[in-house]
C-alpha positions in Angstrom: 14.8 27.9 6.4 16.9 25.1 4.8 16.6 21.3 4.9 20.0 20.6 3.4 22.0 18.8 6.1 25.8 19.1 6.2 26.2 16.3 8.8 26.9 12.8 7.6 24.3 10.1 7.8 24.4 8.1 11.1 25.6 4.5 10.8 22.0 3.2 11.3 20.8 5.1 8.2 23.9 4.1 6.2 23.0 0.5 6.9 19.5 1.0 5.6 20.9 2.3 2.3 22.2 -1.1 1.5 18.6 -2.3 1.0 17.8 -0.1 -2.0 19.2 0.3 -5.5 19.4 4.1 -5.0 18.3 7.0 -7.2 21.4 6.8 -9.4 21.6 3.0 -9.2 24.4 3.4 -6.7 24.1 -0.3 -5.7 23.8 -1.4 -9.3 26.9 -3.6 -9.2 25.5 -5.6 -6.3 22.1 -6.0 -8.1 23.8 -7.2 -11.3 26.0 -9.7 -9.5 23.0 -10.9 -7.4 20.9 -11.4 -10.5 23.8 -13.3 -12.2 24.2 -15.5 -9.1 20.5 -16.3 -9.0 20.4 -17.3 -12.7 23.6 -19.3 -12.3 22.2 -21.2 -9.4 19.0 -21.8 -11.2 20.7 -23.1 -14.3 23.0 -25.3 -12.2 20.0 -26.7 -10.4 18.4 -27.7 -13.7 21.6 -29.3 -14.9 22.0 -31.3 -11.7 18.5 -32.9 -11.9 18.2 -36.1 -14.0 21.5 -35.7 -16.0 21.1 -39.2 -17.4 18.1 -38.0 -19.4 20.3 -36.4 -21.9 20.1 -32.9 -23.5 17.0 -31.9 -25.5 18.8 -28.9 -27.1 22.1 -30.0 -28.6 25.1 -27.8 -29.4 24.4 -28.5 -33.1 20.8 -27.2 -32.6 22.2 -24.0 -31.1 24.2 -23.3 -34.2 21.3 -23.7 -36.6 20.7 -20.4 -38.6 17.0 -20.2 -37.6 17.8 -21.0 -34.0 20.3 -18.1 -34.0 17.9 -15.8 -35.8 15.2 -16.5 -33.1 17.6 -15.7 -30.3 18.7 -12.5 -32.0 15.1 -11.5 -32.5 14.4 -12.1 -28.8 17.4 -10.0 -27.9 16.4 -7.1 -30.2 12.8 -7.0 -29.0 13.9 -7.4 -25.4 16.2 -4.4 -25.8 13.4 -2.4 -27.5 11.0 -3.3 -24.7 13.6 -2.3 -22.1 14.1 1.1 -23.8 10.4 1.6 -24.1 10.0 1.2 -20.4 12.6 3.9 -19.9 9.8 6.2 -20.9 7.8 5.1 -17.9 7.3 7.4 -14.9 10.5 7.4 -12.8 8.7 6.3 -9.6 12.1 5.4 -8.1 13.3 9.0 -8.0 12.9 11.3 -5.0 11.4 13.7 -7.5 8.4 11.5 -7.8 5.9 12.7 -5.1 2.7 11.4 -6.7 0.9 8.2 -6.0 1.6 5.3 -3.5 4.6 3.7 -5.2 8.3 4.4 -5.0 11.6 2.7 -4.8 11.7 -1.1 -4.3 13.8 -2.9 -1.8 16.6 -5.0 -3.1 15.4 -8.0 -1.0 11.9 -7.5 -2.4 13.2 -7.4 -6.0 15.6 -10.3 -5.6 13.0 -12.5 -3.7 10.5 -11.8 -6.4 13.0 -12.8 -9.1 14.0 -16.0 -7.4 10.3 -17.1 -7.2 9.7 -15.9 -10.7 12.2 -18.3 -12.1 10.8 -21.3 -10.3 7.2 -20.2 -11.0 5.4 -22.2 -8.3 1.6 -22.0 -8.0 0.6 -21.3 -4.4 -2.8 -23.0 -4.8 -1.7 -26.1 -2.9 1.4 -27.9 -1.6 1.0 -30.3 -4.5 2.1 -27.4 -6.9 4.1 -25.3 -4.5 6.0 -27.1 -1.8 8.4 -24.2 -0.9 6.2 -21.3 -2.0 3.4 -22.0 0.6 5.9 -22.4 3.4 7.5 -19.1 2.5 4.0 -17.5 2.3 3.1 -18.8 5.8 6.3 -17.4 7.3 5.7 -14.1 5.5 2.1 -13.9 6.9 3.5 -14.6 10.4 6.0 -11.8 10.0 3.3 -9.4 8.9 1.1 -10.4 11.8 3.9 -9.8 14.3 3.7 -6.0 13.5 0.3 -6.0 15.1 1.2 -8.2 18.0 -1.0 -11.0 16.8 0.4 -14.3 18.1 -1.8 -16.5 15.9 -2.0 -14.7 12.6 -3.7 -16.5 9.8 -4.3 -15.4 6.2 -2.8 -15.3 2.7 -1.4 -13.1 0.1 -3.5 -11.7 -2.7 -2.9 -9.7 -5.9 -3.7 -6.5 -4.1 -5.8 -4.7 -1.5 -9.1 -4.9 -3.6 -9.1 -8.7 -3.5 -8.0 -8.6 0.2 -11.1 -6.5 0.9 -13.3 -8.9 -1.0 -11.9 -11.7 1.2 -13.0 -9.8 4.3 -16.5 -9.2 2.9 -16.9 -12.9 2.1 -16.2 -13.9 5.6 -18.4 -11.1 7.0 -21.3 -12.3 4.9 -20.7 -16.0 5.8 -21.5 -15.1 9.4 -25.0 -13.7 8.5 -27.8 -16.3 8.3 -28.5 -17.0 4.6 -32.1 -15.7 4.6 -30.9 -12.4 6.1 -28.0 -11.8 3.8 -29.9 -9.7 1.2 -30.8 -7.1 3.8 -27.3 -6.9 5.3 -25.4 -3.6 5.1 -21.7 -2.6 5.5 -20.6 0.3 7.7 -17.6 2.2 6.4 -15.9 5.6 6.6 -17.0 8.2 4.0 -13.3 8.2 3.1 -13.2 4.5 2.4 -11.5 3.2 -0.8 -13.8 2.7 -3.8 -13.1 -1.0 -3.8 -15.7 -1.5 -1.0 -18.4 -0.3 -3.3 -17.0 -2.4 -6.2 -16.8 -5.6 -4.0 -20.4 -5.1 -2.7 -21.6 -5.0 -6.3 -19.6 -8.1 -7.1 -21.5 -9.9 -4.2 -24.8 -8.7 -5.7 -25.6 -5.8 -3.4 -26.7 -2.4 -4.6 -25.5 1.0 -3.3 -27.9 1.0 -0.4 -25.9 -1.8 1.2 -23.1 0.7 2.0 -23.7 2.9 5.0 -21.1 5.7 5.1 -20.4 7.0 8.5 -19.8 10.8 8.6 -16.4 12.3 9.3 -15.3 14.5 12.2 -13.5 17.8 12.0 -10.2 16.0 11.2 -11.7 14.1 8.3 -11.7 10.8 10.4 -14.6 8.6 10.9 -16.8 10.0 13.7 -17.3 7.5 16.5 -20.3 9.3 17.9 -22.0 9.1 14.5 -21.2 5.4 14.3 -22.7 4.8 17.7 -26.0 6.6 16.6 -26.2 4.5 13.4 -25.7 1.2 15.2 -28.1 2.1 18.0 -30.9 2.8 15.4 -30.1 -0.2 13.2 -32.8 -2.6 12.2 -30.8 -4.5 9.6 -28.1 -7.2 9.7 -24.6 -5.6 9.8 -22.0 -7.3 7.6 -19.2 -5.5 9.4 -17.5 -2.3 10.2 -14.6 -1.0 8.1 -12.3 1.6 9.5 -9.1 3.1 7.9 -5.5 3.0 8.9 -4.2 5.4 6.2 -6.9 6.6 3.8 -6.1 6.6 0.1 -6.6 10.3 -0.3 -4.8 11.8 2.7 -3.2 9.0 4.7 -5.8 9.6 7.5 -6.0 7.1 10.4 -9.4 6.6 12.0 -9.7 6.6 15.8 -9.7 2.8 15.9 -9.5 2.8 19.7 -12.7 4.7 20.0 -14.4 2.6 17.3 -13.5 -0.5 19.2 -15.2 1.0 22.3 -18.4 1.6 20.3 -18.4 -1.9 19.0 -17.8 -3.2 22.5 -20.9 -1.4 23.8 -22.8 -3.2 21.1 -21.0 -6.5 21.6 -24.3 -8.5 21.4 -24.4 -7.7 17.7 -21.0 -9.3 17.2 -20.0 -6.8 14.5 -16.9 -7.8 12.6 -14.3 -5.0 12.7 -12.0 -4.9 9.6 -9.3 -2.3 9.2 -8.3 -1.3 5.7 -4.6 -0.7 6.3 -3.6 -1.3 2.7 -1.4 1.8 2.7 -0.7 2.6 6.3 -0.5 -0.7 8.1 3.3 -1.0 7.9 3.5 2.1 10.2 2.6 -0.4 13.0 6.3 -1.6 13.0 7.5 1.9 14.1 7.6 3.1 17.7 5.5 6.0 19.0 5.0 7.7 22.3 2.5 5.8 24.4 0.1 8.8 24.5 0.4 9.8 20.8 -2.6 9.3 18.5 -0.7 6.9 16.2 0.6 4.9 19.2 -2.9 4.5 20.5 -4.3 3.4 17.1 -1.5 0.9 16.6 -2.3 -0.7 20.0 -6.0 -0.7 19.1 -5.2 -3.0 16.1 -4.5 -5.8 18.5 -8.3 -6.1 19.1 -9.7 -6.0 15.6 -10.9 -9.1 13.6 -9.1 -8.7 10.3 -7.0 -6.4 8.2 -6.0 -5.6 4.7 -2.3 -4.8 3.9 -0.5 -4.0 0.7 3.2 -4.9 0.8 3.6 -3.5 -2.6 3.1 0.0 -1.1 5.0 0.7 2.1 6.5 -2.8 2.2 8.4 -1.7 -1.0 8.1 -5.1 -2.8 7.0 -5.4 -6.5 3.4 -5.6 -7.7 1.2 -7.3 -7.1 1.3 -8.2 -3.4 -1.6 -7.6 -1.1 -2.5 -9.5 2.1 -5.6 -10.5 4.0 -4.9 -11.2 7.6 -7.2 -12.6 10.4 -6.3 -12.3 14.1 -8.0 -15.6 14.9 -8.3 -18.8 12.8 -12.0 -19.1 13.6 -12.7 -16.1 11.5 -10.6 -17.2 8.6 -12.1 -20.5 7.5 -15.4 -20.2 5.7 -15.0 -22.3 2.5 -15.0 -26.0 2.0 -14.9 -26.3 -1.8 -13.1 -29.2 -3.5 -11.2 -29.5 -6.8 -11.0 -33.1 -8.1 -7.6 -32.6 -9.7 -6.0 -30.9 -6.7 -5.1 -32.9 -3.7 -5.7 -30.4 -0.9 -4.3 -31.7 2.4 -6.9 -29.8 4.5 -9.4 -27.0 4.4 -6.7 -24.8 5.9 -4.8 -24.5 2.7 -4.9 -21.1 1.1 -6.1 -22.6 -2.2 -9.3 -23.6 -0.5 -9.9 -20.3 1.4 -8.7 -17.8 -1.2 -10.8 -16.1 -3.8 -8.0 -16.4 -6.3 -7.1 -19.9 -7.6 -3.7 -19.8 -9.1 -1.5 -17.5 -7.1 2.2 -16.7 -7.7 4.8 -17.1 -4.9 6.7 -14.0 -6.0 5.0 -11.7 -3.5 5.5 -14.2 -0.7 9.2 -14.6 -1.5 9.7 -10.8 -1.9 8.0 -10.2 1.5 9.7 -13.0 3.2 13.2 -11.9 2.2 12.4 -8.3 3.1 11.2 -9.3 6.6 14.3 -11.5 7.1 16.8 -8.9 6.0 15.4 -5.4 6.8 13.1 -6.5 9.6 9.5 -5.5 10.2 10.4 -3.6 13.4 11.5 -0.2 14.7 15.1 -0.9 13.8 14.4 -1.8 10.2 11.4 -0.8 8.1 10.0 1.0 11.1 13.0 3.4 11.1 12.5 4.1 7.4 8.8 4.9 8.0 9.6 7.1 11.0 11.9 9.1 8.8 8.9 9.6 6.4 6.9 11.2 9.2 9.8 13.5 9.9 10.1 14.3 6.2 6.4 15.1 6.0 6.6 17.4 9.0 9.7 19.3 7.7 8.3 19.5 4.2 5.0 20.9 5.5 6.8 23.5 7.6 9.0 24.5 4.7 6.0 24.9 2.4 4.2 26.9 5.0 7.1 29.3 5.4 8.0 29.7 1.7 4.6 29.5 -0.1 2.1 32.2 0.7 -1.6 31.3 1.2 -1.0 27.6 1.2 -3.7 25.6 3.1 -3.2 22.0 4.2 -6.1 19.7 5.0 -6.7 18.1 8.4 -6.1 14.4 9.0 -2.6 14.1 7.4 -1.6 11.5 9.9 1.0 9.6 7.9 3.4 10.7 5.1 1.0 12.3 2.7 0.4 16.1 2.2 -2.7 17.5 0.6 -3.0 21.2 0.0 -4.6 24.0 -2.0 -3.8 27.7 -2.2 -6.0 30.7 -1.6 -6.0 33.0 -4.6 -6.6 36.8 -4.9 -10.3 36.3 -5.5 -10.5 33.8 -2.6 -12.9 31.8 -4.7 -12.7 28.0 -4.4 -13.2 27.6 -8.1 -10.1 29.7 -8.8 -8.1 27.7 -6.3 -9.2 24.5 -8.0 -8.0 25.8 -11.4 -4.7 26.7 -9.7 -4.3 23.2 -8.4 -5.1 21.7 -11.8 -2.4 24.0 -13.4 0.2 23.0 -10.8 -0.5 19.3 -11.3 -0.1 19.7 -15.1 2.9 22.0 -15.0 5.3 20.1 -12.8 6.1 17.2 -15.3 6.7 19.8 -18.1 9.1 22.0 -16.1 12.8 22.0 -16.4 13.2 21.0 -12.8 11.1 17.8 -13.2 8.8 16.7 -10.3 5.6 14.7 -10.2 2.7 15.2 -7.9 -0.8 13.8 -7.9 -4.1 15.5 -7.3 -7.5 14.6 -5.8 -10.9 16.1 -5.7 -13.0 15.8 -2.6 -16.8 16.5 -2.8 -17.8 18.9 -0.1 -21.1 17.2 0.4 -19.3 14.3 1.9 -16.6 16.3 3.5 -18.3 19.1 5.5 -15.3 19.2 7.8 -13.2 20.4 4.8 -15.8 23.0 3.8 -15.7 24.4 7.3 -11.9 24.5 7.2 -12.0 26.4 3.9 -14.5 28.9 5.1 -12.4 29.5 8.2 -9.4 30.2 6.0 -11.4 32.8 4.1 -12.4 30.8 0.9 -15.6 31.7 -0.9 -17.3 28.4 -1.6 -18.5 28.5 -5.2 -17.7 24.9 -6.2 -19.1 21.6 -5.0 -15.6 20.0 -4.9 -12.2 21.0 -3.6 -9.2 20.1 -5.7 -6.0 19.3 -3.8 -2.4 18.8 -4.7 -1.5 15.3 -3.2 2.0 14.4 -2.4 3.0 11.0 -1.2 6.4 11.3 0.6 7.6 7.7 0.6 10.9 7.8 -1.2 13.7 6.7 1.2 16.1 9.3 -0.3 13.9 12.3 -0.4 15.7 14.0 2.5 19.1 12.6 1.7 22.1 14.5 3.2 24.5 13.5 0.5 22.9 14.5 -2.8 23.8 17.8 -4.5 20.1 18.6 -4.8 17.8 19.5 -1.9 14.6 18.1 -3.3 12.2 20.0 -1.0 13.9 23.4 -1.8 14.1 22.5 -5.5 10.4 21.6 -5.5 9.5 25.0 -3.9 11.6 26.9 -6.5 9.6 25.1 -9.3 6.3 25.7 -7.5 7.0 29.4 -7.2 7.3 29.6 -11.0 3.7 28.3 -11.4 2.1 30.6 -8.8 
């Protein structure tokens, strides 16, 4: 079975290639000229403002020996820094299959650079006249993926802060005297930031109620219904997942919505942590497909976390907190004597972070305007990721004996282990550890990540392993974790077939 395609890329895919630098910097000339144009425009803008003021740095100053030595020092150290970063992990390469980062879009990179030069502070319109307008338009573009006509929110440094924004609004709805007893309902597979943020707000671990998972490793709606029906404490909110950190698993949000509807008198806030998977909402799916149903279910939730610096392919750090309705967004009325806020609706009033860069806003805005957050643009790229995951999984299954994939791989992540001769889980774990450590050292360089799932919290996984013939002699299951988000992983033009080359390397280790 081969994945190497001899057909040429269709025109739609060729068009999408123009939005990335490419594994070999194939669009490098465009990027260089674009950077030069941005710097040229920026310098011309400076020169055109207040020319009568006169120059603060004269031609004579620029010829001074110490002046020249300083510039030479900057240049030398800049080149050293640039070379040092060439020892960084090549996350742009299709050979990188590890964590949730990859290639950047050219619009994202250029938008970030434009805003970086101007360096506005998106705390208020007093300090960022253009940046906040761009951010508002970027937020509307993100909300359009979920069919929210009146999206409101703001960009953050990342998903952890966006999750904290959600928690603050959940807590604000609870009467002050009842807040200490309030608890948060989450999936057992929820990101660790929820525990961290609860501690930041002064809660202990008992404030987190983890809902058990079903046989697919998704939150179990029946278990959720039982927990809510027996509750005798204030509920901060319900957090479900659209793309878990470990396996890219999507909870049955449609069924969760139904459970919360039955208990509508409790007015439970439903937040979806879609930091990773939320962008899949801009793709098209069959109406009766699981993903299609969950994307439609997002239209009825209260708020959502999104990380454009993941599948939005823009630079770090760019997270987003979005509310479907404005009534849920506003909770703070703080004032700063030295900042002239026009109204409480400004992000500077409502956001946890004070000073906020406009780089993420500009990167996301330009990406939305050029590629498009729909099925013809970014959605097409993400649909190809699902196809890549499916083909890669089939190829691994056919070429690698005794490989075992977990359930709940709904998006573009693969998690797997391998049954060894002894069939003991402890030996399989050692094998996974060896594979993880061996790949970066091999001649055919690849990168993967690994994760360890405690079986106590993942009984569904333990049952799967037993069914596959494993002898359970360990409390955890180590898994090779592959995030398949590089746009060029299944390229038809490269000399290398990355999936087949990966399997050749894997066979050497096993």
